[in-house]
N, C-alpha and C positions, 0 to 999 in steps of 0.2 A: 191796333184796334181803334175803332171810332169811339171816342168817349161818350158815354150815355149823357143825355141832356136833361138831367133832373134839375129842378129849380127850387132849391130851398129858399125860404123867405128869411133873410137876415133880420134879426131883431134890431130895434132902435138902440143905438149906443148910449151909454151913460157912464159916469165915473163909478168904478167899483167901490163898494163900502169897505172901510178899513178892516184889517184883520182883528180877530178876537185874541186878546192877549192873555197871558197867564204864565206861571212859572213852568220852565221846560226841563226841570231836573232829570226826568227819566227819558227824555227824548234824545235819541242818538242820531237823528237826521233833523236838519233845520226844517221846521214845520210851519206852514202858513194856513190858518183856519179862518174861513170867511163864512158869512151867514148862509149863503145858498149857492146853487150851481151857476146862477147867472153872474154872481160876483166872481166866481172862479173863472168863468169863461172870459170875462172882461180883463181880469188881472193877467191871465195867461196870454191873451191876445196882446195886451200892452207889452208884455215881456218879449214875445216873439217879434213884434214890429220893431221894438228897440234893438234886438239882436240883428235882424235883417238889415236895418239901417246902418248899424255900426259895422257889421262885417262886410257888407258890400262896399261901403266907403273905404274900408281899410285894405281889402284884398280883392275886390271885384266880384265876390260871390259869397253866399251864405249857405251852409250845409245844415239841413234840418233832418232829424230823425223823427218819423211820424208814427202814430199809433192809430188803431181803429177801435170799433166798439161804440157804445153809446156815450161814454164819458167825453170824448173829444168833440162831439158834434156841435156843442155850443161854441167852442173855440173856433171851429172851422166856419161856422155861420158868421161869427164876429169878424174873422179875417176877410171873408167875402165882402161883408158890409164896408169894411175899411178900404179894401181894394176898390170897390165901386165908388167910394167917396174920394178916391185919389190919395188916400193916406199911406198906402203901402204898395210897393212895386215888387212883384215876385219873378220878374223876368231873369234875374240873376240868382235865383234860389235853386239849389240842388237838393233833392229829397231822397231819403232812404227809408222805406217802411220796415217795421220790425219783423213782420212775419206773414205767412200765408198758409192756409190749409193745404194738405197734400193727400191725394191728388185733387186738384181744383182747376178746371178750365178757366182761363182768364175772363171769359164772358159770362160765367155763371153768376146768377144773382147773389150767390153766397161768397163770391170771391172778394178779397180785399182790394184787388185792382179796381174792380167795378165800384166798390164802396168809395174809394178815394176820388175817382173821377166824378161820381155823382155828388159827393158831399163837399168837394173842394176844388179839384184841379180844373174841372170844366167851367168854373166860374171866375177864375183868376187868370193872370197872364203868364203862368209858368210854362216853360217850354217842355213839350212831351219828352224830348231826348234827355232832359235833366231829371226825369222822374225814374226812380228805381224801386221796384217791388219784387220780392221773391216770386219766381214763376212756378206756380203749382201745376203747370202742365208739362214740365220738363220730364223726359223719360227717366226712369229710375236709374238706368245704367250711366247717365250723365249727370246725376244729381250732385255727386261729390264735387265735380268740377264747377257746376253752377254755383254752389255755395262758396267755393274758393274764389271764383270770379267776383262774387258779391263783396267779399272781404277786400279784394284788390281794388274794386271800384271805390269803396269808401276811403281807402288809403290814398288813391290817386286824386280824390276830390279834396284831400287835405284833412280828412277826419271830420267828425260831426261836431258842429258848434253847439247845437242845442238838441237834446234828445228828450222827446216826450214819451212817457210811459203810463200805461194803466196798470192795475193790479188785479189779478184774478182771485177768486176765493181760495184757491190752493196756494196763493202767495206768488204765483208766477209773474214774471216781467217778460214781455214778449211771450213766447211759449216755453220759457225755461221752467219746467215743472219741478216739484220736489225731487231732490237728488241731483239736481244740476250742479256742475262744478263751476267755480269762479273763473277757471282758465279756459272754458269752452268757447268756441266761436260759431259762426253760422253753420247750421247743420240740420239734418232731419231728426225729428224727435217723435216719440210716442206720447200722445196726449193723456193726461191724468183723467181718471173717471169723473172727478169733480168738475173739471173743465168741460168735458163732453156733456155732462148733465146740464150745466149752465147754458150751453149752446143749443140744447135740444129743441127749445121753442122756435129758434130761427130755422132749424132744419126739419121741423115737423116730426120730431121724434129722435130720441137718442141714437137709435140704430142708423139714422141717416147722417150723423155727424162723422166726418172723417176721423180716423184713428191716429193720423199723423199730421205733422206740420213742419214747415221750414221756418226756422227762427234765427235771428241774431243771437249769439251767445252772450253770456254774462260778461265775458272779457271784452267783447265788442262794445257792449253797452257802456261799460265802465271807462272806456277810452274817450267817450264824448266829453267835451270841455265843460258842459253844463247839463244837468239832468233834472227834469221835472217829473216827479211821480204824482199822478193826478187820480183822485178818487172822490166819488160822490155817492151818497145814499147810505142808509142805515145798514144795508146788507153787506157793506164793505167794512163796517166798523171794527169787527173782531180781527180781521186779517191786517187792517191798517195798524191797529195797536201792536200787533205782533211784529210787524215790519219796522215800526218806528221805535218801539220801546223794548223789544225782545233782543235776545242774543243773536249774533250772526250765526246762521245755520243753513246747511244745504237743504233742510226741510222747507225753508221759506226763502226762495231765491231773492225776494225783494230786500231781505236783510243785508245782502251784499252791498246795497247802496250806502250803508253806514260807513263803508270804506272809501267813499268818494268825497273828495274835498269840496265839491260844489254841487251837491245834490239837495234838492228841496222837495218836500212833500206838500202839495197843494190840496187842501181838503175842504169840502163844505162841512157845516156843523154836524150833519147827520153821520158822515163818514168818520168824523173825529170823535164821535160820542164815547168811545171806549178809551180814549187817551186819558191819562190820570188828571191832567190839568183841566179837562172838560168834565169828566165823570165824578171825580172825587178830589177836587183841588185842595180841600182841607188837609189832606195827608201830606201835602208838599210844604205847608207853612200857613201862617195867619191869613185869614180871608175876612172879607166884610160879610157878615151874616145878614144878608138881605132876606126878605120873605121868600123870594123865589129859591134862593140857595138853601134856605132852611127846609122848605118843602122837599127839594130834591134830596137833601141829606137824610131826612127822616124816612122817606120812601125807600131810598137805597139801603138804609139800616134795617128796615123791616124785611126787605127782600134778602139781605145778606144773612140775617138771623133766622129767617123763616117764621117770624112772629107777626101778629097783628100789631098795628101801630100803637094801640093803647096798652099792649103788653110789654112794650120796650122798657127796659130798666136802666137805672144809672150805670150798672155794670156794662150793659150793651153799648152805651154811649162811650164810656171810657175805654173799652177794649177795641173800639173802632175809630180812634183818633178824633172823637167828637167831644172831648172834654171842654174845649172852648165854647161850644154851643151850650153846654150845661152851665158853664160859668155865666153866660149872658142871661140865662133865664132862671137859674137857681135850682132847677130840678127837672127830672124827665117828665113828670106828670103834666105840667102846663104846656110843654112843647107837644107832647103826644096828643093831648086833648084839643089844642088849637088846630093842629094839622088834620087830625082825624075828623072832627066835627065842626071846626070853625067857630068854637065857642068864644064868647067875650068875657067869660067869668074870671079868667086868670087863675083858676084853680084846677081841680081835677076835672076830667072830661065829664060832660053831662049825659053823653050817650050811654044808655044802660047795657047795650049789647054790641059794642063796637067791633067792627071787622075792618080789614084793609080795603081801601078804595081801589078802583081800577085805574092805575097809572100806566103810562107807557114810559118806562124808565130810561129807554135807550137814548132818546134825543131830547135835551132839555127844552128846546123851543117848541117841540110838538107834543110835549107832555099834556095829556088830557086833564083839564082842570076839574076838580070835584066841586068847586064852589058854585052854588046855585042848584045843584042836584039834590035829590032826597037821599038821606042816609039809608042805606040798605038795611041797617039794623034797627033804627028807632023811628024812621020815617020823617025826621026833621029835615028842614031845608038847611043845607050847609052853606055858610057864608064865609067869605075870606076872613081869616083871623086877624085881629089886632092885638098885638102883644101888650100885656099889662105893664104899666109904667111904675 
């Protein structure tokens, strides 16, 4: 087919900001958390260019496993920019895509073949014969052989050096939906209802979303020498936490990555928001009780207990691993009052009818600040608290 000639505008490159650190006691996959999706794209592009350079020098080719969807777009734009700047040569790169809807004509605007040409291949010097994408147009009677041939092609290429993965709300990697076995290979699968609902906007309604897809199996994925699980956005936070901190289970195919010796989850802060070291780092050990962290902890405690901030008690704090915060400030009252109304009195809150403020607890950096707003209960202007000395 003739590759579509879309023209994405690559962003101007910069160095990625450093990862957000913290204790990783509950994380079963190496996890890199960065401030936003641009930092993620830069960091992954750095890694891919490094692997291409290393592998082509060592063996004359590099084999990449590629993903589709919205998450990799920034990475592909950055790779295009670097290719155009002369920083990376893809002429000796071989690619294998994870999956494709079935049935799906290759020239359909919904096909992953078209996605890859429009968003990457048409803008770099990769050779078309070195691109491999499951064919959604294969007749059903020859589909099993097509899948077997896909596996053979990966083996003949020497295996995958670097496999890029997204994660669906169902926990799928590729289209390995809940119930997938870790020993399965490239095959036809039935899509989960959650997956089809998520894709419905792209297909102008759930009824138009294909019910099946061709996907690499978990066993195929786990044979890659290095794996990058990539997630961005608040809507991925719950399933990311399950994949990284939960037990290995067929209910969430991404948990099988915990068995891989060289798998890394690359997350922006929004997607990492439910990880323990981001959401409730105080349960892992001592922390520095900054004002920002204190605000987060008190809001979290109010939500966890179902109480208004000013109703939180000493027992609430001690039962939820927040005794060190009490020790710093002496009692629950001054903390509650300062966070709820921003008082400077250092004593009990001065708001006569306090209620909880409107916080977005999910993502620390996008939490809506109450300071400067009027208290919904007493009408006073809330100011950022200064703790009593």
